[in-house]
N, C-alpha and C positions, 0 to 999 in steps of 0.2 A: 824374545822378540827384539828386533832391531829398533833402536830409537831413531826417530826422524825429526831432529831438531830444526825448527824454522822452515816454514813452507816456501819461503822466497827462493830457495835453491832448487825447488822442483821445477821441471819443465812446464810449459804452458798448459798441457793437458792435466798435469797434477794440480796446478793452480785452479783450474776449472772444477775439478773434482772436489777439492776442499771448499771452494767458494759455494758450490751447490749445497754442500752439507751445512756450511755456515748460514746460508740463507734459510734453509729448512729449520734451523734451530730457532729462528725468529727472536734472537737476543736472549734466549734461555739456555739452560744447561743441555748438553747432549744426553739424551736418554733413548732407549730403543724405540719409543713411540715417534721420535723425531723422524725416523726413516720413512714413515707414512707421508711426510711432507715433501719427499724427494720426487722430482719428475720421473715417471716410469716410461720405459720404452727405448727402443733402439734409436740412437742419435739424439736423444733429448738433451744430454749434457755434453757428450763428446761426439762430434760428427763421425759417422761410420763405425761407431763402437757401441756396445751395450755396457752400461755402467750399473753395477749393483752394490749395495752395502747391506751387510747383515750383522746382527748382533749374536754373539755366542755367549751364553751365560756361563758363569764360573761353575755352576752345578753340572752343566753339560760336559765339561772337560775335567771335572774333578779338581778345580782350583778355587781359590778364594775370590779371585777377580775374573770377570768376563773380558771379552774383547770384541772389537769390530773387525770385520774382514771386508775389504774393498776388492771387487773383481771387475776387471775390464776385459771384455771379449771383443776382438777385432784387431785392426792393424796396430793398436797401441796396447795390446794384451799384457796383463800383469795381475798380480795379486799381492796385497799388502795387509798386514795385521797391525792393529793399533790398540793400546789400552784406551779406555774412554777419555781420560784426561789429556792424553797426547793428541788424539784425533780432535777433541773439542778445541784445544789450543790452536792447532793448525787450521781448522775450519774457520774459527772466528777471525784469525789473522788474515786469511785469504779473502774472506767476505768483506772485511773492513777495507782492504786494499782496493776492492772493486768500487767502493763508495767514494773514494777520493779522486 
């Protein structure tokens, strides 16, 4: 998996994705249950796009660690994979920037 250090270099839509996850974390650690707190539906986080995040356990893929997959379907389509600690760091930083 590629490392994505620092959320500030991501374009605006990337910042919105991370901030939504950071808000859903409610100041806690990122765990698979956090995903239940994300707004669901087309255009709720990114206008004209469907944003989804899912957790893949390490057992599912035969690894020690699991990871998270972010999917965006629409004009800004893309898919990114993150280890939990990486995504948590990016999400918390992006969310804190929205509070300032």
